[in-house]
VMD Tcl script that draws the C-alpha trace (Angstrom):
set ca {
  {29.00 116.67 82.16}
  {30.41 120.03 83.21}
  {31.29 118.61 86.66}
  {33.18 115.69 85.03}
  {35.27 118.17 82.98}
  {36.07 120.17 86.11}
  {37.14 117.01 87.99}
  {39.20 115.90 85.00}
  {41.00 119.29 84.87}
  {41.65 119.20 88.61}
  {43.14 115.68 88.37}
  {45.22 116.65 85.30}
  {46.53 119.83 86.98}
  {47.33 117.82 90.14}
  {49.32 115.26 88.12}
  {51.22 118.01 86.27}
  {51.91 119.84 89.53}
  {53.18 116.61 91.18}
  {55.41 115.81 88.20}
  {57.03 119.27 88.21}
  {57.35 119.23 91.99}
  {59.19 115.89 91.67}
  {61.36 117.32 88.87}
  {62.25 120.32 91.02}
  {63.27 118.07 93.93}
  {65.34 115.76 91.72}
  {67.07 118.72 90.04}
  {67.95 120.11 93.46}
  {69.33 116.76 94.68}
  {71.37 116.15 91.51}
  {72.81 119.67 91.47}
  {73.62 119.63 95.20}
  {77.11 118.38 94.34}
  {77.92 121.86 93.01}
  {76.62 123.27 96.28}
  {78.89 120.91 98.22}
  {81.91 122.11 96.25}
  {80.95 125.72 97.02}
  {80.53 124.84 100.72}
  {83.88 123.01 100.75}
  {85.54 125.99 99.04}
  {84.35 128.36 101.77}
  {85.51 126.04 104.58}
  {88.87 125.43 102.87}
  {89.45 129.16 102.40}
  {88.60 129.85 106.04}
  {90.64 126.98 107.54}
  {93.63 126.82 105.18}
  {93.50 130.24 103.52}
  {93.81 128.40 100.19}
  {91.68 128.16 97.07}
  {89.81 124.86 96.58}
  {90.91 123.29 93.28}
  {87.71 123.02 91.22}
  {89.35 121.69 88.04}
  {88.25 118.42 86.48}
  {90.88 115.68 86.51}
  {91.31 116.03 82.74}
  {92.04 119.74 83.22}
  {94.79 119.18 85.79}
  {96.12 116.39 83.54}
  {96.34 118.84 80.61}
  {97.99 121.46 82.82}
  {100.65 119.12 84.24}
  {101.48 117.22 81.04}
  {102.90 120.45 79.56}
  {105.93 120.16 81.87}
  {105.91 116.38 82.39}
  {105.02 114.17 79.38}
  {104.99 111.12 81.68}
  {102.17 112.44 83.85}
  {99.39 109.90 84.29}
  {96.24 109.23 86.31}
  {94.81 106.49 88.49}
  {92.65 104.23 86.33}
  {90.80 101.53 88.25}
  {91.64 98.10 86.75}
  {88.27 96.78 87.95}
  {86.47 99.01 85.45}
  {89.08 99.63 82.75}
  {91.47 96.87 81.75}
  {93.64 95.50 78.98}
  {92.02 96.41 75.62}
  {93.55 93.27 74.06}
  {92.28 91.07 76.94}
  {95.63 89.30 77.31}
  {96.08 90.23 80.98}
  {94.06 91.46 83.93}
  {95.99 94.40 85.43}
  {96.07 95.03 89.18}
  {97.88 98.38 89.31}
  {98.77 101.43 87.21}
  {101.65 102.88 85.19}
  {105.08 102.53 86.81}
  {107.56 105.25 87.81}
  {105.24 108.10 86.87}
  {103.74 111.11 88.58}
  {100.15 109.91 89.09}
  {97.08 112.11 89.62}
  {94.52 110.59 91.96}
  {91.58 112.55 93.38}
  {90.40 115.71 95.10}
  {88.19 115.54 98.20}
  {90.23 117.76 100.53}
  {90.71 120.87 98.38}
  {93.71 119.68 96.35}
  {94.44 116.88 93.89}
  {96.60 114.19 95.44}
  {99.56 113.24 93.26}
  {102.15 110.53 93.90}
  {105.21 109.08 92.20}
  {104.37 105.46 91.43}
  {106.85 102.63 92.04}
  {108.24 100.07 89.56}
  {104.88 98.21 89.52}
  {102.54 101.22 89.45}
  {101.63 101.25 93.17}
  {101.78 104.16 95.63}
  {105.18 103.49 97.22}
  {108.67 105.00 97.19}
  {110.36 102.66 94.71}
  {113.26 101.84 97.05}
  {110.89 99.91 99.32}
  {111.16 97.03 96.82}
  {114.89 96.78 97.52}
  {114.37 95.81 101.17}
  {115.16 92.23 102.21}
  {112.17 92.07 104.53}
  {108.88 93.99 104.69}
  {107.32 94.73 108.07}
  {103.86 95.56 106.65}
  {102.35 94.48 103.34}
  {98.94 96.07 102.69}
  {96.20 95.06 100.24}
  {92.85 96.68 99.55}
  {91.15 99.35 97.48}
  {91.43 103.15 97.26}
  {91.41 103.56 101.06}
  {94.54 101.40 101.19}
  {96.02 103.16 98.17}
  {95.74 106.47 100.04}
  {93.00 108.14 97.98}
  {92.87 111.94 97.93}
  {95.84 112.61 100.27}
  {99.52 112.97 99.48}
  {102.33 110.92 100.95}
  {103.17 110.68 103.80}
  {99.53 110.99 104.89}
  {98.40 107.58 103.60}
  {98.14 104.57 105.93}
  {101.24 102.78 104.58}
  {103.49 105.85 104.88}
  {102.34 106.51 108.44}
  {103.06 102.88 109.39}
  {106.56 103.35 107.94}
  {107.10 106.46 110.05}
  {105.68 104.98 113.27}
  {107.57 101.70 113.06}
  {110.72 103.06 111.37}
  {110.48 99.90 109.28}
  {109.55 99.03 105.71}
  {105.98 98.90 104.40}
  {104.57 98.11 100.95}
  {101.21 99.28 99.62}
  {99.52 96.96 97.07}
  {96.18 98.76 97.35}
  {94.53 100.19 94.26}
  {91.29 101.98 93.44}
  {88.40 99.57 92.86}
  {90.25 96.45 93.99}
  {87.85 94.03 95.67}
  {88.66 90.85 97.64}
  {89.64 88.72 94.63}
  {91.92 91.43 93.24}
  {93.52 91.85 96.68}
  {94.24 88.12 96.80}
  {95.54 88.23 93.21}
  {97.83 91.16 94.13}
  {99.40 89.06 96.90}
  {99.90 86.17 94.46}
  {101.55 88.45 91.89}
  {103.59 90.93 93.95}
  {104.32 89.26 97.31}
  {107.94 88.72 96.28}
  {109.66 89.91 99.47}
  {109.25 88.21 102.84}
  {106.54 90.12 104.70}
  {106.27 89.88 108.47}
  {102.67 91.17 108.56}
  {100.05 91.00 105.79}
  {97.28 93.56 106.35}
  {94.00 93.01 104.51}
  {91.99 96.25 104.60}
  {88.28 95.56 104.06}
  {86.00 98.42 102.93}
  {82.51 97.81 104.29}
  {80.23 99.42 101.68}
  {81.87 98.12 98.51}
  {84.01 95.00 98.91}
  {81.34 92.28 98.73}
  {79.64 94.00 95.79}
  {83.03 94.30 94.06}
  {83.62 90.58 94.59}
  {80.35 89.79 92.85}
  {81.63 91.63 89.76}
  {85.14 90.17 90.03}
  {83.87 86.60 89.91}
  {82.40 87.36 86.47}
  {85.77 88.42 85.02}
  {87.26 85.48 83.13}
  {91.01 85.99 83.75}
  {90.53 87.17 87.32}
  {88.37 84.18 88.27}
  {91.34 81.88 87.52}
  {92.92 83.01 90.81}
  {89.83 81.71 92.62}
  {89.53 78.32 90.91}
  {93.26 77.55 90.60}
  {95.54 78.35 93.54}
  {98.59 77.90 91.29}
  {97.41 80.41 88.69}
  {99.56 83.48 88.01}
  {99.93 86.03 85.22}
  {103.53 86.92 86.20}
  {102.54 90.59 86.15}
  {105.80 91.70 87.76}
  {107.56 90.67 84.53}
  {105.09 92.44 82.22}
  {105.10 96.03 83.45}
  {106.20 97.45 80.10}
  {103.11 95.99 78.44}
  {100.89 97.15 81.34}
  {102.30 100.69 80.97}
  {101.70 100.77 77.22}
  {98.11 99.53 77.42}
  {97.15 101.59 80.48}
  {98.51 104.76 78.86}
  {96.14 104.23 75.90}
  {93.21 103.77 78.27}
  {94.04 106.90 80.27}
  {94.44 109.12 77.21}
  {91.05 107.90 75.97}
  {89.51 108.48 79.43}
  {90.92 112.04 79.62}
  {89.51 112.85 76.17}
  {86.14 111.47 77.25}
  {86.18 113.53 80.44}
  {86.98 116.66 78.38}
  {83.79 115.98 76.41}
  {81.75 115.39 79.59}
  {83.08 118.53 81.32}
  {82.27 120.58 78.21}
  {78.74 119.12 78.15}
  {78.26 119.75 81.89}
  {79.39 123.35 81.41}
  {76.77 123.74 78.67}
  {74.12 122.11 80.84}
  {74.68 124.68 83.58}
  {73.40 127.29 81.11}
  {70.05 128.71 82.34}
  {68.30 128.09 78.99}
  {69.49 124.47 79.00}
  {68.32 123.95 82.58}
  {64.90 125.40 81.76}
  {64.44 123.10 78.75}
  {65.46 120.05 80.81}
  {63.00 121.07 83.54}
  {60.12 121.55 81.05}
  {60.88 118.13 79.50}
  {60.89 116.48 82.96}
  {64.25 114.82 82.18}
  {65.05 113.68 85.72}
  {61.49 112.49 86.45}
  {61.37 110.42 83.24}
  {64.67 108.75 84.20}
  {63.28 107.98 87.66}
  {60.08 106.44 86.24}
  {62.11 104.27 83.83}
  {64.31 103.04 86.68}
  {61.26 102.12 88.78}
  {59.98 99.83 86.02}
  {63.26 97.97 85.69}
  {63.16 94.49 87.23}
  {65.54 94.37 90.15}
  {67.53 91.17 90.53}
  {67.86 89.72 93.98}
  {71.09 91.15 95.32}
  {72.74 88.09 96.84}
  {76.23 88.86 98.06}
  {78.97 86.21 97.65}
  {79.81 85.66 101.32}
  {80.76 81.99 100.77}
  {83.20 82.92 98.00}
  {84.54 85.68 100.23}
  {85.20 83.13 102.98}
  {87.03 80.88 100.50}
  {89.24 83.78 99.34}
  {90.11 84.66 102.93}
  {90.96 81.01 103.57}
  {93.27 80.99 100.51}
  {94.89 84.21 101.67}
  {95.48 82.86 105.17}
  {96.97 79.74 103.62}
  {99.31 81.91 101.53}
  {100.31 83.95 104.60}
  {101.09 80.78 106.60}
  {103.14 79.41 103.71}
  {105.24 82.60 103.78}
  {105.47 82.65 107.60}
  {103.56 85.96 107.71}
  {101.12 87.15 110.35}
  {97.72 87.83 108.76}
  {95.45 90.67 109.92}
  {91.95 91.51 108.72}
  {91.15 95.21 109.20}
  {87.56 96.43 108.98}
  {87.30 99.97 107.55}
  {83.97 101.73 108.22}
  {82.71 104.31 105.72}
  {80.83 107.60 105.80}
  {77.37 106.08 105.38}
  {77.65 104.19 108.67}
  {77.60 107.48 110.61}
  {75.00 109.39 108.57}
  {72.25 106.84 107.90}
  {70.80 103.65 109.31}
  {73.11 100.76 108.44}
  {72.02 97.15 108.14}
  {74.57 95.37 110.29}
  {73.88 91.94 108.80}
  {76.89 92.10 106.45}
  {79.04 93.54 109.24}
  {78.11 90.65 111.55}
  {78.50 88.08 108.73}
  {82.03 89.35 108.01}
  {82.99 89.17 111.68}
  {81.67 85.61 111.90}
  {83.69 84.56 108.84}
  {86.92 86.15 110.09}
  {86.51 84.62 113.57}
  {85.61 81.23 112.09}
  {88.89 81.25 110.10}
  {90.76 82.32 113.24}
  {92.22 85.43 111.56}
  {93.45 88.38 113.62}
  {90.62 90.93 113.50}
  {91.01 94.70 113.92}
  {87.58 96.35 113.98}
  {88.14 100.07 113.35}
  {84.42 100.81 113.74}
  {84.44 99.61 117.34}
  {88.07 100.38 118.22}
  {88.31 103.86 116.69}
  {85.36 105.54 114.95}
  {82.75 104.61 117.56}
  {84.92 106.15 120.26}
  {85.26 109.49 118.44}
  {83.10 112.37 119.66}
  {82.15 113.03 116.03}
  {83.40 110.34 113.59}
  {82.47 112.59 110.64}
  {85.47 114.75 111.49}
  {87.62 111.98 110.02}
  {86.06 112.54 106.57}
  {86.65 115.46 104.15}
  {84.78 118.53 105.45}
  {82.54 116.07 107.39}
  {81.09 115.06 104.02}
  {81.03 111.86 101.97}
  {84.38 110.55 100.77}
  {87.51 108.69 101.83}
  {89.22 109.62 105.07}
  {90.89 113.02 105.42}
  {94.50 113.41 106.61}
  {93.42 113.18 110.26}
  {91.30 110.10 109.52}
  {94.11 108.24 107.78}
  {96.51 109.17 110.58}
  {94.21 107.87 113.33}
  {93.49 104.67 111.35}
  {97.22 103.98 110.88}
  {98.00 104.72 114.53}
  {95.27 102.35 115.71}
  {96.48 99.57 113.36}
  {100.06 100.09 114.55}
  {99.07 99.97 118.24}
  {96.99 96.79 117.74}
  {99.74 94.91 115.90}
  {102.51 96.14 118.17}
  {100.74 94.49 121.15}
}
mol new
graphics top color blue
foreach p $ca { graphics top sphere $p radius 0.5 }
foreach p [lrange $ca 0 end-1] q [lrange $ca 1 end] { graphics top cylinder $p $q radius 0.2 }
display resetview
């Protein structure tokens, strides 16, 4: 009987030890983001002799709105849209100083054009556009200032006009919809920038959005968004104010959670371990990606380009994960097959650029996860320009 009690205590102590060891590991992993910011701050100080901006977006928003009541922020239409559900927006607030993101030590800020995109507004006055770009935040120029985004660099290299219809969170269906709504000027070259880790997953979500799906099922469908910017501005402003207030609450809570007493209580309660156990018991749905629907959208886009006498280019953008972990190339190969099957001009920036770099991570912020840094965007734009110029 005594031996059974001893064995029971050993097993119990082993379980408790394992649970707290797991909690310690999870706490370290979750809090490593703060360590990354500290590491970035040191590198930024050494390389640029500048202080890394550690403010939350809501804090910089509060600071800037004092002098500019029209200051706004990027709000991804794929996650936050019209509260009244009358329209599905594809861009942000027009003619406003817009705060985007900070991955390189500073918050990128741009003056939006008449439709809420990241362009000098006068580009819309041109009779012909040399380059018309669609895509997500990489196309938008996330976390760098003009003229360090892809579209601006193409403008400089070609000395011709270029329009950026990219926006944070836009997947394939939203990119197609953007062309339907805002392709009002004759474009010589339409550039579709495909982001490898997110675009097919985004499409899966997009096909479940009622208004957005109309673009897929009805090639004549349009919301006439270019005529409704005032309404888009009004509704988006409400969303952004609400989002900033919410982030104020979150930042205040995070500040409290960094308190040693708070951390100790969370550790004792095994907060992170309990969340992990709950997630393991959730039934995972089979993650089938909509490659057939993607092919149909590309076909529709090519059809639209031909109708407008535009050259159509599909540009494959590799992401950080490709160069830091093992990547399943099935999706990569599937995408290439689809593009080649549709006979679309294909620019593979993984093969043509990143794979030829001595260290491709140098094209990302501080060699860490994120969008491209200024050097990365520059090399991407130069490679696109050289491929199309041929």
